[in-house]
C-alpha positions in Angstrom: 61.3 97.9 122.9 61.8 100.5 125.7 60.4 101.1 129.2 61.0 104.9 129.9 61.8 106.0 133.5 61.2 109.6 134.5 62.6 111.5 137.4 59.7 112.4 139.7 61.5 114.2 142.6 61.1 113.3 146.3 57.8 112.6 148.2 58.8 115.2 150.7 61.4 118.0 149.9 62.6 117.8 153.5 63.7 114.2 152.9 65.9 114.8 149.8 66.8 117.3 147.1 69.6 115.6 144.9 68.8 116.0 141.2 70.4 113.2 139.1 72.2 113.9 135.8 69.4 112.1 133.9 66.5 114.2 135.4 65.8 115.8 132.0 66.5 112.9 129.7 65.2 110.1 131.9 66.4 106.5 131.8 65.4 103.5 129.7 65.0 100.0 130.9 63.6 96.7 129.7 60.7 94.3 130.5 57.2 94.9 129.3 55.1 97.3 131.4 51.5 98.0 130.5 50.6 100.6 133.2 52.2 103.9 134.1 53.1 104.1 137.8 54.8 106.7 140.0 56.0 105.8 143.3 58.7 105.9 146.0 61.6 103.6 145.4 63.0 101.4 148.1 65.6 98.6 148.1 64.8 95.1 149.2 68.4 94.7 150.6 67.4 97.1 153.5 64.5 95.0 154.8 64.0 91.8 156.8 62.3 89.0 155.0 59.7 86.6 156.6 62.6 84.5 158.0 63.9 87.6 159.9 66.9 87.7 157.6 68.3 90.9 155.8 69.8 89.9 152.4 72.4 92.6 151.7 72.4 91.5 148.1 68.7 92.2 147.7 68.0 89.0 145.7 64.4 88.7 147.0 64.4 85.0 147.7 61.8 84.9 150.4 58.5 86.5 151.1 58.5 89.8 153.1 56.0 90.4 155.8 52.8 92.2 155.0 53.3 95.9 155.3 57.1 95.8 155.1 57.3 98.3 152.3 55.0 100.8 154.1 58.2 102.1 155.7 61.5 103.6 154.7 64.6 101.7 155.5 65.1 103.8 158.7 61.8 102.6 160.0 59.9 105.8 159.4 56.5 105.6 157.7 56.2 106.3 153.9 53.4 108.8 153.7 50.4 107.3 152.0 51.9 103.8 151.6 49.7 102.1 154.2 46.4 103.4 152.7 47.4 103.0 149.1 47.7 106.6 148.1 51.5 106.3 147.5 52.9 103.5 145.5 56.0 101.8 146.6 58.5 100.4 144.0 60.9 97.7 145.3 64.3 97.0 143.8 65.6 93.4 143.6 68.9 92.1 142.2 69.0 89.5 139.5 71.1 86.4 140.2 74.1 85.6 138.2 73.1 82.8 135.8 75.9 80.6 137.3 74.5 80.9 140.9 73.0 77.6 142.0 70.8 79.3 144.5 69.2 81.6 142.0 65.4 82.0 142.1 63.1 82.9 139.2 62.4 86.5 138.3 58.7 85.8 138.7 59.3 84.5 142.2 61.1 87.7 143.2 58.0 89.7 142.2 55.7 87.5 144.3 58.0 87.8 147.4 58.0 91.7 147.4 54.3 91.7 146.4 53.7 89.8 149.8 55.4 92.7 151.6 53.1 95.3 150.0 55.1 96.4 146.9 53.2 98.1 144.2 55.9 98.0 141.5 59.0 95.8 140.7 62.5 97.1 139.7 65.1 94.5 138.7 68.8 95.1 137.8 71.6 92.9 136.5 74.9 92.7 138.3 76.3 90.5 135.6 77.6 92.8 132.7 76.9 90.1 130.1 73.2 89.8 130.8 70.5 91.6 128.9 67.1 92.5 129.9 64.1 90.1 129.4 61.1 91.0 127.4 58.5 89.7 129.9 55.6 91.2 131.9 55.1 90.6 135.6 52.2 90.6 138.0 53.3 94.1 139.1 54.3 97.1 137.0 58.0 96.7 136.4 61.3 97.9 134.9 64.4 95.9 134.2 67.9 97.4 134.0 71.1 96.2 132.6 74.3 96.6 134.5 75.1 99.8 132.6 71.7 101.2 132.8 71.6 100.6 136.6 75.1 101.9 137.4 75.4 104.4 134.6 78.3 105.0 132.2 80.7 107.8 133.1 80.0 110.7 133.2 76.3 109.9 133.4 74.8 108.5 136.5 72.4 105.5 136.6 69.5 104.9 138.9 71.7 103.3 141.6 73.9 106.4 142.0 70.9 108.5 142.9 68.9 106.0 144.9 71.6 104.4 147.2 71.9 107.4 149.5 72.7 107.4 153.2 71.2 110.8 153.8 68.2 111.1 151.6 64.9 109.2 151.5 61.7 109.3 149.4 63.2 109.1 145.9 60.4 108.9 143.3 60.3 107.8 139.7 57.7 107.1 137.0 57.8 103.9 135.1 56.0 104.4 131.8 54.2 101.8 129.6 56.6 99.9 127.4 56.9 101.2 123.8 57.2 98.3 121.4 57.7 99.5 117.9 59.8 99.1 114.8 62.2 101.9 114.3 64.4 102.2 111.3 67.3 104.5 111.2 68.6 104.4 107.6 72.0 105.8 108.8 72.6 102.7 110.8 71.8 100.2 108.0 74.2 98.1 106.2 77.3 98.7 108.2 79.8 95.9 108.4 80.2 94.8 112.0 83.6 95.4 113.5 83.7 91.9 115.0 82.8 90.2 111.7 85.4 87.8 110.3 87.4 88.7 107.3 88.8 86.8 104.4 90.6 85.5 102.5 90.2 81.7 103.1 93.8 80.6 103.7 92.8 77.0 103.4 91.4 77.5 99.9 92.2 81.0 98.5 90.3 80.2 95.2 87.0 80.2 97.1 86.0 83.7 98.1 85.0 83.9 101.8 83.0 85.4 103.2 80.6 84.8 100.1 77.7 86.9 101.2 76.5 88.9 104.3 73.3 89.1 106.2 71.9 91.1 109.3 73.7 89.7 112.4 74.0 92.6 114.9 71.6 92.7 117.8 69.1 90.4 116.3 66.1 89.9 118.6 65.1 86.3 118.2 63.7 83.2 120.0 65.9 81.8 122.7 65.4 78.9 125.2 64.2 78.3 128.7 66.3 75.1 128.8 69.8 76.4 128.1 72.0 75.1 131.0 75.3 75.3 129.3 75.5 78.8 128.1 75.2 82.3 129.5 72.6 83.8 129.9 70.1 81.1 130.0 66.4 80.8 130.9 64.6 83.2 128.7 62.4 83.1 125.6 63.9 85.9 123.5 67.2 87.6 123.4 69.2 90.1 121.2 72.5 88.6 120.2 75.0 89.1 117.4 77.2 87.1 115.2 77.2 84.3 112.5 74.5 82.6 114.5 72.2 85.3 113.7 73.4 86.0 110.1 73.4 82.5 108.9 69.7 81.9 109.7 68.8 84.8 107.5 70.6 83.1 104.6 69.2 79.7 105.4 65.7 81.3 105.5 66.2 83.0 102.2 67.3 79.8 100.6 64.1 78.1 102.0 62.0 80.8 100.5 63.7 80.5 97.2 63.2 76.7 97.2 59.5 77.4 97.7 59.3 80.0 94.9 61.5 77.9 92.5 61.2 74.2 93.5 62.8 73.3 90.1 66.1 75.1 91.0 69.0 72.9 92.2 70.9 73.9 95.4 73.8 75.4 93.2 71.3 77.4 91.3 69.7 78.8 94.5 73.1 79.7 95.8 74.1 81.4 92.5 70.9 83.5 92.6 71.6 84.7 96.1 75.2 85.5 95.5 74.6 87.3 92.1 71.7 89.5 93.3 72.9 90.6 96.7 72.9 94.4 97.3 76.4 95.7 97.2 75.7 98.4 99.8 77.5 97.3 102.9 79.9 99.9 104.2 82.8 99.7 106.7 85.1 102.1 108.5 88.8 101.9 107.5 90.8 99.6 109.9 87.7 99.3 112.1 88.2 102.8 113.4 85.0 104.7 114.3 86.3 107.8 112.5 88.0 105.9 109.7 87.3 106.5 106.0 84.2 104.9 104.7 84.3 102.4 101.8 82.4 99.6 100.4 82.7 96.2 102.3 83.2 93.9 99.3 85.5 91.0 98.7 86.9 89.5 101.9 84.5 91.5 103.9 80.8 91.4 103.1 81.3 89.2 100.0 78.9 90.1 97.2 76.8 92.1 99.5 73.7 92.0 101.8 71.4 89.1 100.9 68.3 90.1 99.1 65.7 87.4 98.7 63.3 89.4 96.6 66.1 90.1 94.0 67.2 86.5 94.2 63.6 85.3 93.3 63.7 87.3 90.2 67.2 86.4 89.1 67.3 86.6 85.3 69.7 83.6 85.0 71.2 81.0 87.4 74.4 78.8 87.4 74.4 75.1 88.1 77.2 72.9 89.2 77.2 69.2 90.1 78.2 67.6 93.4 80.7 65.5 91.6 82.5 68.5 90.2 82.6 70.1 93.7 84.3 67.0 95.0 86.7 66.9 92.0 87.7 70.6 92.7 89.2 69.7 96.0 92.5 71.5 95.9 93.9 68.9 98.4 93.2 66.2 95.9 94.6 67.9 92.8 91.5 69.9 92.0 91.1 73.4 90.8 88.2 75.4 92.5 88.5 78.3 90.1 87.1 76.2 87.3 83.8 75.5 89.1 80.7 77.0 87.4 80.1 79.6 90.3 79.5 83.3 90.0 83.0 84.3 91.1 86.2 84.6 89.0 89.4 83.7 90.9 92.9 82.9 89.6 96.2 83.6 91.4 98.3 82.2 88.6 97.8 84.4 85.6 101.0 84.3 83.5 100.2 87.1 82.7 96.9 86.1 80.9 94.1 83.9 82.5 90.7 82.8 81.5 87.5 81.6 83.0 84.6 79.8 81.3 81.1 79.9 82.9 77.7 78.8 81.8 74.4 80.4 82.7 70.8 79.4 82.1 68.0 82.0 81.6 65.0 81.8 84.0 63.0 84.2 81.6 63.5 85.7 78.2 65.9 88.6 78.3 68.9 90.5 76.9 71.9 91.4 78.9 75.0 93.6 78.6 78.2 93.3 80.6 80.1 96.1 82.3 83.3 96.1 84.3 84.3 97.9 87.5 87.7 99.5 87.9 90.5 97.2 88.7 92.2 98.0 92.0 95.3 96.5 93.5 93.8 95.2 96.8 95.2 96.0 100.2 93.7 95.5 103.7 94.1 99.2 104.2 91.9 101.1 101.8 94.3 104.0 101.7 97.0 101.7 100.3 95.0 100.5 97.3 94.4 102.4 94.1 93.1 101.9 90.6 95.4 99.7 88.5 96.2 100.5 84.9 97.6 98.1 82.4 95.0 95.4 83.0 92.6 94.4 80.3 89.5 92.3 80.9 87.5 90.9 78.0 84.0 89.3 78.2 82.8 87.2 75.3 80.0 87.8 74.5 79.6 91.2 76.1 75.9 91.4 75.0 73.6 88.5 74.6 69.9 87.5 74.4 68.4 84.2 75.7 64.9 82.6 75.8 63.8 81.1 79.1 65.6 77.8 79.6 68.4 78.6 77.1 72.1 78.5 78.1 75.0 80.7 77.3 78.7 80.1 77.8 80.5 83.2 79.0 84.3 83.4 78.4 86.2 86.0 80.5 89.8 86.8 79.7 92.2 89.0 81.6 95.8 90.2 80.9 98.1 92.0 83.2 100.9 94.2 82.1 104.2 93.1 83.6 105.7 96.1 85.2 108.8 96.2 87.4 110.8 98.8 89.5 113.1 98.7 92.4 110.6 97.9 95.0 107.7 96.0 93.3 106.4 94.3 90.2 103.0 93.3 88.9 102.5 90.4 91.2 99.9 92.2 93.3 96.3 90.9 94.1 93.8 92.6 91.8 90.0 93.1 92.4 87.3 94.0 90.0 83.7 92.8 89.2 81.4 92.2 86.2 77.9 93.5 86.2 75.2 91.9 83.9 72.7 94.5 83.2 69.3 93.3 82.0 67.2 95.3 79.5 64.0 94.4 81.5 63.7 96.8 84.3 62.3 94.3 86.7 65.2 91.9 86.4 67.9 92.6 89.0 71.5 93.0 88.0 73.8 90.1 88.4 77.3 90.7 89.8 80.4 88.4 89.7 83.5 89.5 91.7 86.9 89.0 90.1 90.0 88.3 92.1 93.3 87.6 90.2 97.0 87.9 90.3 100.0 87.7 88.0 102.4 85.0 88.8 105.9 85.3 87.3 106.8 81.9 88.7 110.3 81.3 90.2 112.3 82.9 87.4 114.5 85.8 88.5 113.1 89.2 88.1 116.0 90.3 85.9 119.5 89.4 84.8 122.5 91.7 84.0 126.1 91.4 83.0 129.0 93.4 81.8 130.5 92.3 78.4 134.3 92.8 78.0 134.5 91.5 74.5 132.4 91.0 71.3 132.2 87.3 72.0 131.3 86.2 75.5 129.4 84.0 77.9 127.3 84.7 80.9 126.2 82.0 83.3 123.0 82.7 85.4 123.3 80.4 88.3 120.6 78.7 90.5 117.6 79.2 88.1 114.5 77.6 89.5 112.4 75.8 87.0 109.5 73.4 87.0 110.1 69.8 86.1 111.0 69.9 82.3 113.0 67.4 80.2 114.2 69.6 77.4 113.7 73.3 78.2 114.7 75.9 75.6 115.6 79.7 75.8 115.6 82.4 73.3 117.0 85.9 73.3 115.4 88.9 71.7 117.6 91.1 69.7 119.4 93.5 72.2 118.7 97.1 71.7 121.2 99.9 72.4 119.5 102.4 74.7 118.9 106.0 73.5 120.5 108.0 76.2 119.6 111.6 76.6 121.1 113.9 79.3 118.6 116.3 80.8 119.1 119.0 83.4 116.5 119.4 86.1 116.6 121.6 89.2 115.6 120.3 92.6 111.9 121.0 93.3 111.2 124.1 95.3 108.1 122.3 96.9 107.1 118.8 97.9 104.4 118.1 95.3 105.2 114.8 93.5 103.9 114.2 89.9 102.0 111.2 91.4 100.8 110.3 94.9 98.8 107.3 96.1 95.1 108.2 96.3 95.8 112.0 96.2 92.9 113.8 97.8 94.2 117.3 98.3 93.7 120.0 95.7 97.0 120.5 93.8 97.6 123.0 91.0 98.3 121.2 87.8 101.2 123.5 87.1 102.9 122.1 90.3 102.5 118.6 89.3 104.6 118.8 86.0 106.7 121.9 86.8 110.4 122.9 86.2 111.5 120.0 88.4 110.3 117.4 85.9 111.4 116.2 82.4 108.7 114.6 80.3 109.0 112.5 77.2 106.4 110.6 75.0 107.4 107.1 73.7 105.7 105.2 70.9 105.6 101.5 71.5 105.0 99.4 68.4 102.7 96.3 68.3 104.2 93.0 69.7 107.0 94.8 71.5 108.7 92.7 74.2 110.0 95.3 76.5 109.9 99.0 77.4 112.6 100.3 79.7 113.4 103.8 81.1 116.3 104.0 83.4 118.6 106.7 85.0 122.2 105.5 84.1 124.2 108.5 85.4 124.1 111.7 87.5 126.2 114.8 87.3 125.7 117.1 90.3 127.5 120.0 92.1 126.5 118.0 95.2 128.5 115.0 94.2 130.0 113.3 97.3 127.4 114.6 99.6 124.0 113.2 100.7 122.2 116.1 98.8 123.2 114.5 95.5 120.0 114.0 93.5 118.4 110.6 92.6 115.6 111.3 90.2 112.3 109.4 90.5 111.1 107.6 87.3 107.4 107.4 86.3 105.9 105.5 83.3 102.3 105.8 82.2 100.2 105.3 79.1 98.2 108.0 77.3 95.0 105.9 77.6 92.6 108.7 76.4 94.9 109.7 73.5 94.8 113.4 74.3 98.5 113.8 74.2 98.5 115.1 77.9 100.4 113.5 80.7 98.0 112.8 83.5 99.9 110.8 86.2 97.1 110.3 88.6 94.8 108.6 86.0 97.5 106.9 83.7 100.2 105.8 85.9 101.8 102.3 85.3 105.1 102.3 87.2 106.9 104.3 89.8 110.5 103.8 90.8 111.7 105.9 93.8 114.8 104.4 95.4 116.8 107.0 97.3 120.2 105.5 96.7 120.3 103.4 93.5 119.5 104.7 90.0 115.8 104.3 89.4 114.2 102.4 86.5 110.8 101.4 85.3 110.5 98.3 83.0 107.4 96.9 81.2 107.6 93.4 79.8 105.4 92.6 76.8 103.9 96.2 76.7 100.7 97.0 74.8 100.9 98.9 71.6 100.4 102.6 72.1 101.7 106.0 73.3 103.5 106.0 76.6 105.0 108.8 78.6 108.0 108.9 81.0 108.4 111.6 83.6 111.7 112.2 85.4 111.4 114.1 88.7 114.2 115.7 90.8 112.5 115.9 94.3 112.9 118.6 96.9 115.9 118.5 99.2 115.9 121.0 102.2 118.9 123.3 101.9 119.5 122.6 98.1 116.3 123.9 96.5 116.7 124.9 92.9 120.2 123.2 92.6 120.4 122.0 88.9 121.6 118.5 88.3 122.0 116.4 85.0 120.6 112.9 84.6 121.4 110.4 81.9 118.0 108.8 80.9 118.3 105.5 78.9 115.1 104.6 76.9 114.9 101.3 75.1 112.2 99.3 73.3 112.9 95.7 72.6 111.1 94.4 69.5 109.8 91.0 68.7 112.9 89.9 66.8 114.9 86.8 67.9 118.6 87.5 68.0 120.7 85.3 65.7 124.0 86.2 67.5 122.9 85.0 70.9 122.1 81.5 72.1 120.8 80.1 75.4 121.4 76.7 76.9 119.1 75.5 79.6 119.5 72.0 81.2 116.7 69.7 82.1 115.2 70.2 85.5 113.7 67.8 88.0 111.6 70.6 89.5 113.4 70.7 92.8 117.1 71.4 92.2 118.1 74.8 90.5 120.0 74.8 87.3 122.6 77.1 85.6 121.5 78.8 82.4 124.3 79.8 79.9 123.9 82.8 77.5 126.5 83.1 74.7 126.9 86.0 72.3 128.9 87.2 69.3 127.9 90.8 68.7 129.5 94.1 68.1 128.8 96.6 70.9 129.8 100.1 71.6 132.0 100.6 74.6 130.2 102.0 77.7 126.9 101.6 76.1 123.9 99.8 77.6 121.8 97.2 75.7 118.5 95.7 76.8 116.9 92.4 75.8 114.5 89.7 77.1 115.1 86.0 77.5 112.1 83.6 77.0 112.3 80.2 78.8 109.9 77.5 77.6 109.2 73.8 77.7 109.7 73.2 74.0 110.1 75.0 70.6 106.3 75.0 70.4 106.0 76.8 73.8 109.2 78.9 73.8 108.0 81.3 76.6 105.4 79.4 78.6 107.7 79.1 81.7 108.4 82.8 81.7 110.5 85.8 80.7 113.6 87.4 82.1 114.7 91.0 81.3 118.3 91.0 80.4 120.6 94.0 80.5 124.2 94.0 79.0 126.7 96.9 79.7 129.6 97.1 77.3 132.7 97.5 79.5 136.3 97.7 78.7 137.9 94.9 76.6 139.6 92.0 78.3 142.8 93.1 76.7 143.4 96.6 75.5 146.2 97.3 72.9 147.5 100.8 72.2 150.3 103.1 71.2 151.2 106.7 72.0 152.1 107.3 68.3 149.8 107.7 65.4 152.5 107.2 62.8 156.2 106.0 62.3 159.0 105.8 59.7 160.6 102.6 58.5 163.0 101.4 61.1 161.5 103.5 64.0 160.9 101.8 67.3 157.3 102.1 68.3 156.3 101.6 71.9 153.2 99.4 72.5 151.0 99.1 75.5 148.9 96.2 76.6 146.2 96.5 79.4 144.5 93.4 80.8 
């Protein structure tokens, strides 16, 4: 709805000549005007009213004497005004809504009409007020604060009109255009002011759940609204949840009419599953930020689509009693509710969801899965996550109308570790149920899950100084358990390979987060990298790649190299290292020897890349790195035992590891300790990577001689 204002010059070139900045484009105002009118503009603040008072604010609160507006403010006659051949448009200011002396807009019109006005112009001095879609007894235009005053560098009507030296300013008020305009480029953008998730009060319920139009929605308002600003108008364009929520409530009412047999939970499920996942947002709310989908924690499952929801191929029901029982503050578990979202922040490292659907029509569906991403509020800091499996049972199914199907969804997360992080990151994905019938909309379930290692330490390590020894791991946090057990997998001596790698002559890393620039493949795995494929058997317990030593001509300086370690898996089986697509772990500490560790790795072909990064001033300097690689198999050690005391769940305990094993001096051995609640569940509390370095003996015995005759004295040495 727009009322266009055109520049019409001056009634007499002798009276004025200023051309406003909007002379070519015109201005746009509000109100509803039916007749085009061109006239001279004067301001009510410059004239006496019927009481002989001049209101410098121009509120137009009293009648003006007849013929008042036949004259300019300096008292000279407006040519043609008295005989009606020239129209006069009078400006009045709108009162602030909090002003107790405010008069009605319609009253303002009548007051200037008494003084001979032919048209009415009103402007807001309150920045928060909008224009009102209303027609008056005179042709009219209504301006907001910014339309009236202009927005730098553009002028408004006020800048041009309020002149001390010029008179006779003319404009044309055109008929109001009321039409529906759709700009597809402006559709489905996530509002910068919209609330974000997650729900910190209940993280297992995804919020927001869904989105709906809520920006500049023109809707019915109220003439009796004394406690809010603005008040006293029939319609208004406003934004926020108060506009979005009625859209959703309305769609639910329509669905109830179309499907009176559906329960509230079934209606809700239909809306959530069939929303259009098309809402976009700008990264970090910046106008020029990257564009991405506004999904979980932003627009939910998408923009509500009532037509899709009415044709949902299946729905999901849940009882009020189950909702009450799921209260997390009363011992409940919301992620077990039969709703179209899959949430679990306690995968260890597997988790499972069970859902039941009921067909609303005959159909066949197949299930596909989106990429898994490690979620971050900043889209540039999240990327596709490898090492995660999602299984849907069944992945294809057929139902008759009214039949139900139980859907089991399982996920497993590969437990990776490096210096700075592990697999305990929030992961997002989604399932899409694609129907064979073209008229049945897709159904979509968001998945939000996370690996939880519990409170066990991320790793343990010790140095053995004898073949028999004991290590006490202090302050181990355990849940309440009466008779916990521990078991050690057979330690494996690492295969150590010494590799010589020059410092890179450029700054192209083998892997980079969300790499977008074009990089020559030959620069990704070049002379500054060492690559090795590693075959991991089924049921392996641990894969570890670690730098254990460095030999460098720069030893003793800050230039001494510290190689970066990468591990990935050859997912497509092509025997080619593809870091951007296959990465699982990156360790890039600048001081300590880097390592990548994977607990309970999947069977398959893995690769390791060792990279010696660029260092200004030392390009091409060759350095040697000792690379230790070990695979711990599913074999319980018979020469190790673990003692774990009972725990009350609050006080930490000390865990004791004993061994009796031959070990090569200066070698490194890798193992894994399982901790469980019983012999039946030996690892259900968690696993701890365990590293043993064989150091010097507690007591060293030696002699400088290798032989002696009878009666010779032989010197002996003891080192403790």
